[in-house]
Structure formats: C-alpha cells, structure tokens
N, CA, C, O and CB atoms as a CASP TS submission, in Angstrom:
PFRMAT TS
TARGET T0000
AUTHOR 0000-0000-0000
METHOD Language model
MODEL 1
PARENT N/A
ATOM      1  N   MET     1      16.198  48.173  14.206  1.00  0.00           N
ATOM      2  CA  MET     1      14.961  48.253  14.946  1.00  0.00           C
ATOM      3  C   MET     1      14.344  49.632  14.758  1.00  0.00           C
ATOM      4  O   MET     1      15.027  50.642  14.928  1.00  0.00           O
ATOM      5  CB  MET     1      15.197  47.955  16.434  1.00  0.00           C
ATOM      6  N   ASN     2      13.075  49.689  14.414  1.00  0.00           N
ATOM      7  CA  ASN     2      12.374  50.940  14.180  1.00  0.00           C
ATOM      8  C   ASN     2      11.688  51.394  15.463  1.00  0.00           C
ATOM      9  O   ASN     2      10.800  50.708  15.970  1.00  0.00           O
ATOM     10  CB  ASN     2      11.350  50.788  13.038  1.00  0.00           C
ATOM     11  N   ASN     3      12.094  52.542  15.987  1.00  0.00           N
ATOM     12  CA  ASN     3      11.514  53.061  17.221  1.00  0.00           C
ATOM     13  C   ASN     3      10.544  54.205  16.963  1.00  0.00           C
ATOM     14  O   ASN     3      10.219  54.954  17.884  1.00  0.00           O
ATOM     15  CB  ASN     3      12.608  53.522  18.154  1.00  0.00           C
ATOM     16  N   ASN     4      10.081  54.353  15.739  1.00  0.00           N
ATOM     17  CA  ASN     4       9.162  55.426  15.388  1.00  0.00           C
ATOM     18  C   ASN     4       7.722  54.950  15.536  1.00  0.00           C
ATOM     19  O   ASN     4       7.033  54.705  14.546  1.00  0.00           O
ATOM     20  CB  ASN     4       9.423  55.918  13.954  1.00  0.00           C
ATOM     21  N   TYR     5       7.281  54.823  16.773  1.00  0.00           N
ATOM     22  CA  TYR     5       5.927  54.369  17.053  1.00  0.00           C
ATOM     23  C   TYR     5       4.954  55.536  16.972  1.00  0.00           C
ATOM     24  O   TYR     5       5.304  56.666  17.311  1.00  0.00           O
ATOM     25  CB  TYR     5       5.853  53.703  18.435  1.00  0.00           C
ATOM     26  N   THR     6       3.749  55.265  16.528  1.00  0.00           N
ATOM     27  CA  THR     6       2.700  56.271  16.595  1.00  0.00           C
ATOM     28  C   THR     6       2.151  56.288  18.017  1.00  0.00           C
ATOM     29  O   THR     6       2.433  55.399  18.820  1.00  0.00           O
ATOM     30  CB  THR     6       1.567  55.985  15.553  1.00  0.00           C
ATOM     31  N   ALA     7       1.368  57.310  18.309  1.00  0.00           N
ATOM     32  CA  ALA     7       0.773  57.406  19.646  1.00  0.00           C
ATOM     33  C   ALA     7      -0.139  56.212  19.915  1.00  0.00           C
ATOM     34  O   ALA     7      -0.185  55.708  21.038  1.00  0.00           O
ATOM     35  CB  ALA     7      -0.016  58.724  19.795  1.00  0.00           C
ATOM     36  N   ARG     8      -0.858  55.762  18.904  1.00  0.00           N
ATOM     37  CA  ARG     8      -1.750  54.602  19.071  1.00  0.00           C
ATOM     38  C   ARG     8      -0.947  53.329  19.349  1.00  0.00           C
ATOM     39  O   ARG     8      -1.340  52.513  20.182  1.00  0.00           O
ATOM     40  CB  ARG     8      -2.627  54.408  17.811  1.00  0.00           C
ATOM     41  N   GLU     9       0.168  53.164  18.656  1.00  0.00           N
ATOM     42  CA  GLU     9       1.016  51.988  18.890  1.00  0.00           C
ATOM     43  C   GLU     9       1.624  52.027  20.285  1.00  0.00           C
ATOM     44  O   GLU     9       1.693  51.008  20.971  1.00  0.00           O
ATOM     45  CB  GLU     9       2.130  51.905  17.833  1.00  0.00           C
ATOM     46  N   MET    10       2.063  53.211  20.697  1.00  0.00           N
ATOM     47  CA  MET    10       2.624  53.354  22.044  1.00  0.00           C
ATOM     48  C   MET    10       1.559  53.072  23.102  1.00  0.00           C
ATOM     49  O   MET    10       1.843  52.441  24.120  1.00  0.00           O
ATOM     50  CB  MET    10       3.210  54.769  22.242  1.00  0.00           C
ATOM     51  N   LEU    11       0.333  53.540  22.860  1.00  0.00           N
ATOM     52  CA  LEU    11      -0.752  53.293  23.804  1.00  0.00           C
ATOM     53  C   LEU    11      -1.023  51.799  23.929  1.00  0.00           C
ATOM     54  O   LEU    11      -1.277  51.303  25.026  1.00  0.00           O
ATOM     55  CB  LEU    11      -2.024  54.031  23.368  1.00  0.00           C
ATOM     56  N   GLU    12      -0.973  51.092  22.824  1.00  0.00           N
ATOM     57  CA  GLU    12      -1.169  49.642  22.859  1.00  0.00           C
ATOM     58  C   GLU    12      -0.076  48.965  23.685  1.00  0.00           C
ATOM     59  O   GLU    12      -0.359  48.062  24.472  1.00  0.00           O
ATOM     60  CB  GLU    12      -1.188  49.067  21.432  1.00  0.00           C
ATOM     61  N   GLU    13       1.164  49.398  23.508  1.00  0.00           N
ATOM     62  CA  GLU    13       2.276  48.830  24.277  1.00  0.00           C
ATOM     63  C   GLU    13       2.146  49.149  25.766  1.00  0.00           C
ATOM     64  O   GLU    13       2.411  48.296  26.614  1.00  0.00           O
ATOM     65  CB  GLU    13       3.614  49.360  23.744  1.00  0.00           C
ATOM     66  N   VAL    14       1.741  50.369  26.076  1.00  0.00           N
ATOM     67  CA  VAL    14       1.559  50.759  27.479  1.00  0.00           C
ATOM     68  C   VAL    14       0.438  49.938  28.105  1.00  0.00           C
ATOM     69  O   VAL    14       0.565  49.483  29.242  1.00  0.00           O
ATOM     70  CB  VAL    14       1.247  52.274  27.596  1.00  0.00           C
ATOM     71  N   ASN    15      -0.658  49.745  27.372  1.00  0.00           N
ATOM     72  CA  ASN    15      -1.753  48.915  27.885  1.00  0.00           C
ATOM     73  C   ASN    15      -1.288  47.483  28.125  1.00  0.00           C
ATOM     74  O   ASN    15      -1.676  46.862  29.115  1.00  0.00           O
ATOM     75  CB  ASN    15      -2.938  48.926  26.908  1.00  0.00           C
ATOM     76  N   ASN    16      -0.462  46.957  27.230  1.00  0.00           N
ATOM     77  CA  ASN    16       0.092  45.610  27.423  1.00  0.00           C
ATOM     78  C   ASN    16       0.967  45.553  28.672  1.00  0.00           C
ATOM     79  O   ASN    16       0.916  44.582  29.428  1.00  0.00           O
ATOM     80  CB  ASN    16       0.908  45.180  26.189  1.00  0.00           C
ATOM     81  N   ALA    17       1.766  46.594  28.885  1.00  0.00           N
ATOM     82  CA  ALA    17       2.640  46.638  30.061  1.00  0.00           C
ATOM     83  C   ALA    17       1.813  46.723  31.345  1.00  0.00           C
ATOM     84  O   ALA    17       2.139  46.074  32.338  1.00  0.00           O
ATOM     85  CB  ALA    17       3.609  47.838  29.970  1.00  0.00           C
ATOM     86  N   ILE    18       0.746  47.521  31.325  1.00  0.00           N
ATOM     87  CA  ILE    18      -0.135  47.623  32.490  1.00  0.00           C
ATOM     88  C   ILE    18      -0.750  46.261  32.792  1.00  0.00           C
ATOM     89  O   ILE    18      -0.788  45.835  33.946  1.00  0.00           O
ATOM     90  CB  ILE    18      -1.245  48.679  32.253  1.00  0.00           C
ATOM     91  N   TYR    19      -1.225  45.590  31.770  1.00  0.00           N
ATOM     92  CA  TYR    19      -1.822  44.265  31.939  1.00  0.00           C
ATOM     93  C   TYR    19      -0.805  43.289  32.536  1.00  0.00           C
ATOM     94  O   TYR    19      -1.129  42.515  33.436  1.00  0.00           O
ATOM     95  CB  TYR    19      -2.347  43.733  30.589  1.00  0.00           C
ATOM     96  N   THR    20       0.415  43.335  32.028  1.00  0.00           N
ATOM     97  CA  THR    20       1.462  42.432  32.516  1.00  0.00           C
ATOM     98  C   THR    20       1.745  42.659  33.996  1.00  0.00           C
ATOM     99  O   THR    20       1.907  41.702  34.754  1.00  0.00           O
ATOM    100  CB  THR    20       2.748  42.618  31.706  1.00  0.00           C
ATOM    101  N   VAL    21       1.805  43.920  34.408  1.00  0.00           N
ATOM    102  CA  VAL    21       2.057  44.226  35.818  1.00  0.00           C
ATOM    103  C   VAL    21       0.880  43.774  36.677  1.00  0.00           C
ATOM    104  O   VAL    21       1.075  43.205  37.751  1.00  0.00           O
ATOM    105  CB  VAL    21       2.313  45.737  36.011  1.00  0.00           C
ATOM    106  N   LEU    22      -0.342  44.027  36.205  1.00  0.00           N
ATOM    107  CA  LEU    22      -1.523  43.659  36.992  1.00  0.00           C
ATOM    108  C   LEU    22      -1.672  42.152  37.128  1.00  0.00           C
ATOM    109  O   LEU    22      -2.070  41.663  38.186  1.00  0.00           O
ATOM    110  CB  LEU    22      -2.774  44.240  36.361  1.00  0.00           C
ATOM    111  N   VAL    23      -1.359  41.412  36.073  1.00  0.00           N
ATOM    112  CA  VAL    23      -1.524  39.956  36.096  1.00  0.00           C
ATOM    113  C   VAL    23      -0.311  39.267  36.718  1.00  0.00           C
ATOM    114  O   VAL    23      -0.456  38.347  37.523  1.00  0.00           O
ATOM    115  CB  VAL    23      -1.755  39.425  34.678  1.00  0.00           C
ATOM    116  N   GLY    24       0.885  39.718  36.341  1.00  0.00           N
ATOM    117  CA  GLY    24       2.095  39.030  36.769  1.00  0.00           C
ATOM    118  C   GLY    24       2.790  39.612  37.971  1.00  0.00           C
ATOM    119  O   GLY    24       3.730  39.012  38.491  1.00  0.00           O
ATOM    120  N   GLY    25       2.348  40.772  38.427  1.00  0.00           N
ATOM    121  CA  GLY    25       2.977  41.392  39.587  1.00  0.00           C
ATOM    122  C   GLY    25       4.043  42.400  39.194  1.00  0.00           C
ATOM    123  O   GLY    25       4.536  42.399  38.066  1.00  0.00           O
ATOM    124  N   GLN    26       4.391  43.259  40.142  1.00  0.00           N
ATOM    125  CA  GLN    26       5.371  44.315  39.911  1.00  0.00           C
ATOM    126  C   GLN    26       6.784  43.753  39.800  1.00  0.00           C
ATOM    127  O   GLN    26       7.585  44.222  38.992  1.00  0.00           O
ATOM    128  CB  GLN    26       5.308  45.345  41.029  1.00  0.00           C
ATOM    129  N   SER    27       7.082  42.750  40.615  1.00  0.00           N
ATOM    130  CA  SER    27       8.414  42.155  40.559  1.00  0.00           C
ATOM    131  C   SER    27       8.335  40.695  40.984  1.00  0.00           C
ATOM    132  O   SER    27       7.385  40.261  41.635  1.00  0.00           O
ATOM    133  CB  SER    27       9.408  42.934  41.457  1.00  0.00           C
ATOM    134  N   TYR    28       9.358  39.960  40.596  1.00  0.00           N
ATOM    135  CA  TYR    28       9.438  38.560  41.008  1.00  0.00           C
ATOM    136  C   TYR    28      10.893  38.139  41.038  1.00  0.00           C
ATOM    137  O   TYR    28      11.763  38.815  40.490  1.00  0.00           O
ATOM    138  CB  TYR    28       8.620  37.645  40.058  1.00  0.00           C
ATOM    139  N   LYS    29      11.148  37.006  41.689  1.00  0.00           N
ATOM    140  CA  LYS    29      12.513  36.525  41.856  1.00  0.00           C
ATOM    141  C   LYS    29      12.562  35.055  41.479  1.00  0.00           C
ATOM    142  O   LYS    29      11.721  34.264  41.905  1.00  0.00           O
ATOM    143  CB  LYS    29      13.012  36.741  43.311  1.00  0.00           C
ATOM    144  N   LEU    30      13.553  34.698  40.676  1.00  0.00           N
ATOM    145  CA  LEU    30      13.820  33.311  40.299  1.00  0.00           C
ATOM    146  C   LEU    30      15.249  32.990  40.708  1.00  0.00           C
ATOM    147  O   LEU    30      16.205  33.442  40.078  1.00  0.00           O
ATOM    148  CB  LEU    30      13.599  33.074  38.758  1.00  0.00           C
ATOM    149  N   GLY    31      15.378  32.222  41.748  1.00  0.00           N
ATOM    150  CA  GLY    31      16.721  31.907  42.236  1.00  0.00           C
ATOM    151  C   GLY    31      17.406  33.161  42.729  1.00  0.00           C
ATOM    152  O   GLY    31      16.920  33.823  43.646  1.00  0.00           O
ATOM    153  N   THR    32      18.535  33.487  42.122  1.00  0.00           N
ATOM    154  CA  THR    32      19.269  34.682  42.514  1.00  0.00           C
ATOM    155  C   THR    32      18.941  35.881  41.631  1.00  0.00           C
ATOM    156  O   THR    32      19.454  36.975  41.866  1.00  0.00           O
ATOM    157  CB  THR    32      20.753  34.410  42.473  1.00  0.00           C
ATOM    158  N   ARG    33      18.108  35.696  40.635  1.00  0.00           N
ATOM    159  CA  ARG    33      17.757  36.789  39.720  1.00  0.00           C
ATOM    160  C   ARG    33      16.434  37.423  40.126  1.00  0.00           C
ATOM    161  O   ARG    33      15.489  36.741  40.521  1.00  0.00           O
ATOM    162  CB  ARG    33      17.676  36.278  38.269  1.00  0.00           C
ATOM    163  N   GLN    34      16.392  38.748  40.016  1.00  0.00           N
ATOM    164  CA  GLN    34      15.170  39.474  40.345  1.00  0.00           C
ATOM    165  C   GLN    34      14.774  40.351  39.162  1.00  0.00           C
ATOM    166  O   GLN    34      15.623  40.986  38.537  1.00  0.00           O
ATOM    167  CB  GLN    34      15.357  40.331  41.628  1.00  0.00           C
ATOM    168  N   MET    35      13.473  40.378  38.863  1.00  0.00           N
ATOM    169  CA  MET    35      12.936  41.168  37.759  1.00  0.00           C
ATOM    170  C   MET    35      11.930  42.162  38.320  1.00  0.00           C
ATOM    171  O   MET    35      11.010  41.777  39.042  1.00  0.00           O
ATOM    172  CB  MET    35      12.277  40.256  36.676  1.00  0.00           C
ATOM    173  N   THR    36      12.099  43.433  37.992  1.00  0.00           N
ATOM    174  CA  THR    36      11.151  44.465  38.395  1.00  0.00           C
ATOM    175  C   THR    36      10.612  45.127  37.138  1.00  0.00           C
ATOM    176  O   THR    36      11.372  45.609  36.298  1.00  0.00           O
ATOM    177  CB  THR    36      11.817  45.515  39.345  1.00  0.00           C
ATOM    178  N   ARG    37       9.303  45.143  37.021  1.00  0.00           N
ATOM    179  CA  ARG    37       8.655  45.731  35.846  1.00  0.00           C
ATOM    180  C   ARG    37       8.478  47.230  36.045  1.00  0.00           C
ATOM    181  O   ARG    37       8.750  47.769  37.117  1.00  0.00           O
ATOM    182  CB  ARG    37       7.288  45.059  35.575  1.00  0.00           C
ATOM    183  N   ALA    38       8.016  47.887  34.988  1.00  0.00           N
ATOM    184  CA  ALA    38       7.804  49.334  35.020  1.00  0.00           C
ATOM    185  C   ALA    38       6.828  49.719  36.124  1.00  0.00           C
ATOM    186  O   ALA    38       5.943  48.945  36.490  1.00  0.00           O
ATOM    187  CB  ALA    38       7.287  49.829  33.665  1.00  0.00           C
ATOM    188  N   ASP    39       7.002  50.919  36.644  1.00  0.00           N
ATOM    189  CA  ASP    39       6.157  51.442  37.707  1.00  0.00           C
ATOM    190  C   ASP    39       4.736  51.649  37.182  1.00  0.00           C
ATOM    191  O   ASP    39       4.540  52.286  36.148  1.00  0.00           O
ATOM    192  CB  ASP    39       6.732  52.765  38.264  1.00  0.00           C
ATOM    193  N   LEU    40       3.758  51.114  37.890  1.00  0.00           N
ATOM    194  CA  LEU    40       2.369  51.170  37.447  1.00  0.00           C
ATOM    195  C   LEU    40       1.856  52.607  37.370  1.00  0.00           C
ATOM    196  O   LEU    40       1.114  52.944  36.447  1.00  0.00           O
ATOM    197  CB  LEU    40       1.489  50.354  38.383  1.00  0.00           C
ATOM    198  N   ASN    41       2.236  53.455  38.318  1.00  0.00           N
ATOM    199  CA  ASN    41       1.806  54.860  38.283  1.00  0.00           C
ATOM    200  C   ASN    41       2.337  55.568  37.047  1.00  0.00           C
ATOM    201  O   ASN    41       1.622  56.355  36.426  1.00  0.00           O
ATOM    202  CB  ASN    41       2.271  55.595  39.545  1.00  0.00           C
ATOM    203  N   LEU    42       3.580  55.296  36.687  1.00  0.00           N
ATOM    204  CA  LEU    42       4.162  55.887  35.486  1.00  0.00           C
ATOM    205  C   LEU    42       3.438  55.392  34.237  1.00  0.00           C
ATOM    206  O   LEU    42       3.186  56.166  33.314  1.00  0.00           O
ATOM    207  CB  LEU    42       5.661  55.559  35.398  1.00  0.00           C
ATOM    208  N   LEU    43       3.107  54.112  34.211  1.00  0.00           N
ATOM    209  CA  LEU    43       2.385  53.563  33.062  1.00  0.00           C
ATOM    210  C   LEU    43       1.016  54.213  32.910  1.00  0.00           C
ATOM    211  O   LEU    43       0.604  54.530  31.794  1.00  0.00           O
ATOM    212  CB  LEU    43       2.231  52.047  33.201  1.00  0.00           C
ATOM    213  N   TYR    44       0.302  54.417  34.023  1.00  0.00           N
ATOM    214  CA  TYR    44      -1.003  55.073  33.950  1.00  0.00           C
ATOM    215  C   TYR    44      -0.874  56.521  33.480  1.00  0.00           C
ATOM    216  O   TYR    44      -1.716  57.000  32.720  1.00  0.00           O
ATOM    217  CB  TYR    44      -1.696  55.024  35.312  1.00  0.00           C
ATOM    218  N   LYS    45       0.169  57.222  33.926  1.00  0.00           N
ATOM    219  CA  LYS    45       0.396  58.595  33.474  1.00  0.00           C
ATOM    220  C   LYS    45       0.669  58.615  31.975  1.00  0.00           C
ATOM    221  O   LYS    45       0.135  59.455  31.250  1.00  0.00           O
ATOM    222  CB  LYS    45       1.572  59.238  34.243  1.00  0.00           C
ATOM    223  N   MET    46       1.501  57.686  31.516  1.00  0.00           N
ATOM    224  CA  MET    46       1.786  57.598  30.082  1.00  0.00           C
ATOM    225  C   MET    46       0.510  57.302  29.300  1.00  0.00           C
ATOM    226  O   MET    46       0.288  57.864  28.228  1.00  0.00           O
ATOM    227  CB  MET    46       2.845  56.512  29.804  1.00  0.00           C
ATOM    228  N   LYS    47      -0.324  56.422  29.837  1.00  0.00           N
ATOM    229  CA  LYS    47      -1.586  56.080  29.171  1.00  0.00           C
ATOM    230  C   LYS    47      -2.468  57.318  29.032  1.00  0.00           C
ATOM    231  O   LYS    47      -3.027  57.572  27.965  1.00  0.00           O
ATOM    232  CB  LYS    47      -2.334  54.975  29.953  1.00  0.00           C
ATOM    233  N   ASN    48      -2.590  58.082  30.110  1.00  0.00           N
ATOM    234  CA  ASN    48      -3.404  59.300  30.068  1.00  0.00           C
ATOM    235  C   ASN    48      -2.854  60.309  29.071  1.00  0.00           C
ATOM    236  O   ASN    48      -3.615  60.916  28.319  1.00  0.00           O
ATOM    237  CB  ASN    48      -3.482  59.933  31.452  1.00  0.00           C
ATOM    238  N   ASP    49      -1.536  60.493  29.060  1.00  0.00           N
ATOM    239  CA  ASP    49      -0.907  61.429  28.130  1.00  0.00           C
ATOM    240  C   ASP    49      -1.110  60.999  26.681  1.00  0.00           C
ATOM    241  O   ASP    49      -1.435  61.822  25.825  1.00  0.00           O
ATOM    242  CB  ASP    49       0.582  61.552  28.432  1.00  0.00           C
ATOM    243  N   LEU    50      -0.918  59.715  26.407  1.00  0.00           N
ATOM    244  CA  LEU    50      -1.087  59.217  25.040  1.00  0.00           C
ATOM    245  C   LEU    50      -2.543  59.296  24.595  1.00  0.00           C
ATOM    246  O   LEU    50      -2.823  59.623  23.442  1.00  0.00           O
ATOM    247  CB  LEU    50      -0.587  57.776  24.935  1.00  0.00           C
ATOM    248  N   THR    51      -3.464  58.999  25.497  1.00  0.00           N
ATOM    249  CA  THR    51      -4.889  59.102  25.168  1.00  0.00           C
ATOM    250  C   THR    51      -5.249  60.540  24.827  1.00  0.00           C
ATOM    251  O   THR    51      -5.974  60.786  23.863  1.00  0.00           O
ATOM    252  CB  THR    51      -5.760  58.597  26.338  1.00  0.00           C
ATOM    253  N   ALA    52      -4.751  61.487  25.605  1.00  0.00           N
ATOM    254  CA  ALA    52      -5.002  62.904  25.330  1.00  0.00           C
ATOM    255  C   ALA    52      -4.386  63.316  24.000  1.00  0.00           C
ATOM    256  O   ALA    52      -4.989  64.078  23.244  1.00  0.00           O
ATOM    257  CB  ALA    52      -4.445  63.780  26.461  1.00  0.00           C
ATOM    258  N   GLN    53      -3.189  62.817  23.710  1.00  0.00           N
ATOM    259  CA  GLN    53      -2.528  63.136  22.444  1.00  0.00           C
ATOM    260  C   GLN    53      -3.337  62.603  21.264  1.00  0.00           C
ATOM    261  O   GLN    53      -3.505  63.299  20.263  1.00  0.00           O
ATOM    262  CB  GLN    53      -1.102  62.553  22.419  1.00  0.00           C
ATOM    263  N   ILE    54      -3.831  61.393  21.372  1.00  0.00           N
ATOM    264  CA  ILE    54      -4.625  60.793  20.297  1.00  0.00           C
ATOM    265  C   ILE    54      -5.915  61.578  20.099  1.00  0.00           C
ATOM    266  O   ILE    54      -6.322  61.828  18.965  1.00  0.00           O
ATOM    267  CB  ILE    54      -4.940  59.312  20.606  1.00  0.00           C
ATOM    268  N   GLN    55      -6.556  61.964  21.187  1.00  0.00           N
ATOM    269  CA  GLN    55      -7.795  62.730  21.076  1.00  0.00           C
ATOM    270  C   GLN    55      -7.552  64.092  20.450  1.00  0.00           C
ATOM    271  O   GLN    55      -8.376  64.575  19.674  1.00  0.00           O
ATOM    272  CB  GLN    55      -8.439  62.896  22.443  1.00  0.00           C
ATOM    273  N   SER    56      -6.430  64.715  20.780  1.00  0.00           N
ATOM    274  CA  SER    56      -6.139  66.028  20.204  1.00  0.00           C
ATOM    275  C   SER    56      -5.800  65.927  18.722  1.00  0.00           C
ATOM    276  O   SER    56      -6.036  66.871  17.968  1.00  0.00           O
ATOM    277  CB  SER    56      -4.990  66.690  20.954  1.00  0.00           C
ATOM    278  N   GLU    57      -5.250  64.792  18.299  1.00  0.00           N
ATOM    279  CA  GLU    57      -4.954  64.594  16.879  1.00  0.00           C
ATOM    280  C   GLU    57      -6.232  64.426  16.058  1.00  0.00           C
ATOM    281  O   GLU    57      -6.240  64.679  14.854  1.00  0.00           O
ATOM    282  CB  GLU    57      -4.050  63.374  16.692  1.00  0.00           C
ATOM    283  N   ASN    58      -7.307  63.999  16.713  1.00  0.00           N
ATOM    284  CA  ASN    58      -8.568  63.763  16.018  1.00  0.00           C
ATOM    285  C   ASN    58      -9.435  65.010  15.935  1.00  0.00           C
ATOM    286  O   ASN    58     -10.582  64.924  15.495  1.00  0.00           O
ATOM    287  CB  ASN    58      -9.333  62.664  16.703  1.00  0.00           C
ATOM    288  N   GLY    59      -8.936  66.136  16.335  1.00  0.00           N
ATOM    289  CA  GLY    59      -9.698  67.378  16.289  1.00  0.00           C
ATOM    290  C   GLY    59      -9.718  68.038  17.647  1.00  0.00           C
ATOM    291  O   GLY    59      -9.200  67.501  18.627  1.00  0.00           O
ATOM    292  N   ASN    60     -10.319  69.199  17.693  1.00  0.00           N
ATOM    293  CA  ASN    60     -10.375  69.965  18.929  1.00  0.00           C
ATOM    294  C   ASN    60     -11.557  69.492  19.764  1.00  0.00           C
ATOM    295  O   ASN    60     -12.706  69.799  19.449  1.00  0.00           O
ATOM    296  CB  ASN    60     -10.481  71.480  18.637  1.00  0.00           C
ATOM    297  N   HIS    61     -11.280  68.758  20.810  1.00  0.00           N
ATOM    298  CA  HIS    61     -12.312  68.246  21.692  1.00  0.00           C
ATOM    299  C   HIS    61     -12.193  68.873  23.076  1.00  0.00           C
ATOM    300  O   HIS    61     -12.526  68.252  24.086  1.00  0.00           O
ATOM    301  CB  HIS    61     -12.226  66.722  21.786  1.00  0.00           C
ATOM    302  N   LEU    62     -11.719  70.100  23.103  1.00  0.00           N
ATOM    303  CA  LEU    62     -11.454  70.770  24.369  1.00  0.00           C
ATOM    304  C   LEU    62     -12.710  70.914  25.228  1.00  0.00           C
ATOM    305  O   LEU    62     -12.652  70.767  26.449  1.00  0.00           O
ATOM    306  CB  LEU    62     -10.855  72.133  24.111  1.00  0.00           C
ATOM    307  N   LEU    63     -13.831  71.197  24.595  1.00  0.00           N
ATOM    308  CA  LEU    63     -15.049  71.468  25.356  1.00  0.00           C
ATOM    309  C   LEU    63     -16.093  70.370  25.211  1.00  0.00           C
ATOM    310  O   LEU    63     -17.280  70.630  25.408  1.00  0.00           O
ATOM    311  CB  LEU    63     -15.641  72.782  24.922  1.00  0.00           C
ATOM    312  N   ASP    64     -15.692  69.167  24.876  1.00  0.00           N
ATOM    313  CA  ASP    64     -16.640  68.073  24.682  1.00  0.00           C
ATOM    314  C   ASP    64     -17.442  67.752  25.932  1.00  0.00           C
ATOM    315  O   ASP    64     -18.625  67.424  25.835  1.00  0.00           O
ATOM    316  CB  ASP    64     -15.912  66.844  24.229  1.00  0.00           C
ATOM    317  N   ASP    65     -16.834  67.838  27.088  1.00  0.00           N
ATOM    318  CA  ASP    65     -17.518  67.495  28.333  1.00  0.00           C
ATOM    319  C   ASP    65     -17.957  68.737  29.102  1.00  0.00           C
ATOM    320  O   ASP    65     -18.052  68.712  30.329  1.00  0.00           O
ATOM    321  CB  ASP    65     -16.613  66.641  29.208  1.00  0.00           C
ATOM    322  N   THR    66     -18.222  69.817  28.384  1.00  0.00           N
ATOM    323  CA  THR    66     -18.593  71.069  29.012  1.00  0.00           C
ATOM    324  C   THR    66     -20.086  71.320  28.835  1.00  0.00           C
ATOM    325  O   THR    66     -20.640  71.118  27.754  1.00  0.00           O
ATOM    326  CB  THR    66     -17.776  72.230  28.429  1.00  0.00           C
ATOM    327  N   TYR    67     -20.718  71.755  29.896  1.00  0.00           N
ATOM    328  CA  TYR    67     -22.146  72.050  29.859  1.00  0.00           C
ATOM    329  C   TYR    67     -22.362  73.485  30.306  1.00  0.00           C
ATOM    330  O   TYR    67     -21.573  74.029  31.078  1.00  0.00           O
ATOM    331  CB  TYR    67     -22.947  71.067  30.754  1.00  0.00           C
ATOM    332  N   VAL    68     -23.424  74.090  29.824  1.00  0.00           N
ATOM    333  CA  VAL    68     -23.763  75.455  30.190  1.00  0.00           C
ATOM    334  C   VAL    68     -25.056  75.425  30.986  1.00  0.00           C
ATOM    335  O   VAL    68     -26.035  74.792  30.589  1.00  0.00           O
ATOM    336  CB  VAL    68     -23.896  76.365  28.933  1.00  0.00           C
ATOM    337  N   ALA    69     -25.044  76.107  32.098  1.00  0.00           N
ATOM    338  CA  ALA    69     -26.247  76.233  32.917  1.00  0.00           C
ATOM    339  C   ALA    69     -26.514  77.715  33.129  1.00  0.00           C
ATOM    340  O   ALA    69     -25.603  78.490  33.419  1.00  0.00           O
ATOM    341  CB  ALA    69     -26.094  75.483  34.286  1.00  0.00           C
ATOM    342  N   ILE    70     -27.766  78.092  32.981  1.00  0.00           N
ATOM    343  CA  ILE    70     -28.148  79.488  33.180  1.00  0.00           C
ATOM    344  C   ILE    70     -29.054  79.548  34.404  1.00  0.00           C
ATOM    345  O   ILE    70     -30.116  78.927  34.443  1.00  0.00           O
ATOM    346  CB  ILE    70     -28.864  80.082  31.908  1.00  0.00           C
ATOM    347  N   PHE    71     -28.617  80.301  35.389  1.00  0.00           N
ATOM    348  CA  PHE    71     -29.386  80.477  36.612  1.00  0.00           C
ATOM    349  C   PHE    71     -29.878  81.920  36.640  1.00  0.00           C
ATOM    350  O   PHE    71     -29.109  82.843  36.907  1.00  0.00           O
ATOM    351  CB  PHE    71     -28.531  80.136  37.887  1.00  0.00           C
ATOM    352  N   SER    72     -31.145  82.102  36.367  1.00  0.00           N
ATOM    353  CA  SER    72     -31.678  83.461  36.384  1.00  0.00           C
ATOM    354  C   SER    72     -32.400  83.691  37.704  1.00  0.00           C
ATOM    355  O   SER    72     -33.259  82.907  38.109  1.00  0.00           O
ATOM    356  CB  SER    72     -32.634  83.705  35.179  1.00  0.00           C
ATOM    357  N   GLY    73     -32.038  84.763  38.353  1.00  0.00           N
ATOM    358  CA  GLY    73     -32.645  85.079  39.646  1.00  0.00           C
ATOM    359  C   GLY    73     -34.068  85.579  39.468  1.00  0.00           C
ATOM    360  O   GLY    73     -34.358  86.319  38.528  1.00  0.00           O
ATOM    361  N   ARG    74     -34.944  85.182  40.359  1.00  0.00           N
ATOM    362  CA  ARG    74     -36.334  85.650  40.286  1.00  0.00           C
ATOM    363  C   ARG    74     -36.692  86.358  41.548  1.00  0.00           C
ATOM    364  O   ARG    74     -37.820  86.830  41.692  1.00  0.00           O
ATOM    365  CB  ARG    74     -37.303  84.497  40.037  1.00  0.00           C
TER
END
C-alpha cells in the first residue's frame, strides 16, 4: 500500500471524510457493534492546513488579501 499522498490527494480524502460525517453522522451502532468516525473539528483543521499548504506550494500568496489605506489628516 502506497501512503505517499500529495497534499491535494490528502485534501480530497479529508473532504470525503467530512462529507461522510456530515451525511452519515459522527457515530452509529449496529447491534452490539459501534462505529465512531473521525472528529469533525480535527478534519476541518486538517482541511485548513492542507489548503494553506497547497496555496503556499503555488507561490507566495502571503499578502493576497491585504489592502492599503492612506488616511491623511487635514
């Protein structure tokens, strides 16, 4: 089994896991067996980290959402 995922592949898997939790619930029980899925907060944190990693790989976008305002006193 190859565990060398790229950040984009990992992001896709994390998005799938988030979708599964949102649609199917955090946990469920069948008879005597119980299944608990990954923590949604952890998945969102991983998503944010992977998104930031992908953006940083595409170049320096540190100041993309930065604006300059000049207030001159009169």
